N, C-alpha and C positions, 0 to 999 in steps of 0.2 A: 440425491446429490446435495452436498453442502457447499456453501461459498464462505470463504474466510478472507477477510481483508486486513491488511496491515499498512501502516504508513511508512514511507521510505524517502530518503533524500536522493538516492542514487540507483534505485531498482535492485540493489544487491543486499543491503542490510536493513533490518528493521530499525526505524528511528526511535530513539528514546523519548523524544518530545513531539507529541501529536500535533501541537499547534505550529511548529516550525517546519514540518515536512510538507513538501509541495505535491507529493504523489501518493496514490494508493496502489498497492499490488493486490489484486483480487485473484484468489486461487479457487478453482472448482475441484472438489474432492469427492471421489466415489470409492467405496470399499477400502478406505485408507490410502488411496493413491491419488496424487495430483493428476488431474486429467486435462487441465487447462490453466493458463496464467495470463493475466492481462494487466496493463498499467493504465491508470486513470489519473488525470490531473484533479487536484482538489479545487473545487470552485471557490472563487473569491480569496485565493491564497495570496498573502502579501508577506514579504520578509520583514521582520522586526529589526530595527537598528540594534547592533551589538553594543 
């Protein structure tokens, strides 16, 4: 089994900016198939002023 993590703003799309995204989506993959997905909050995440 492999685990693949990406950062996301909304649990739907991969974020282009790692530091700004508040969430991780973690996928468990077996034999090329996603077997599980979970959302985790990034610890110590703070939004930067725009």
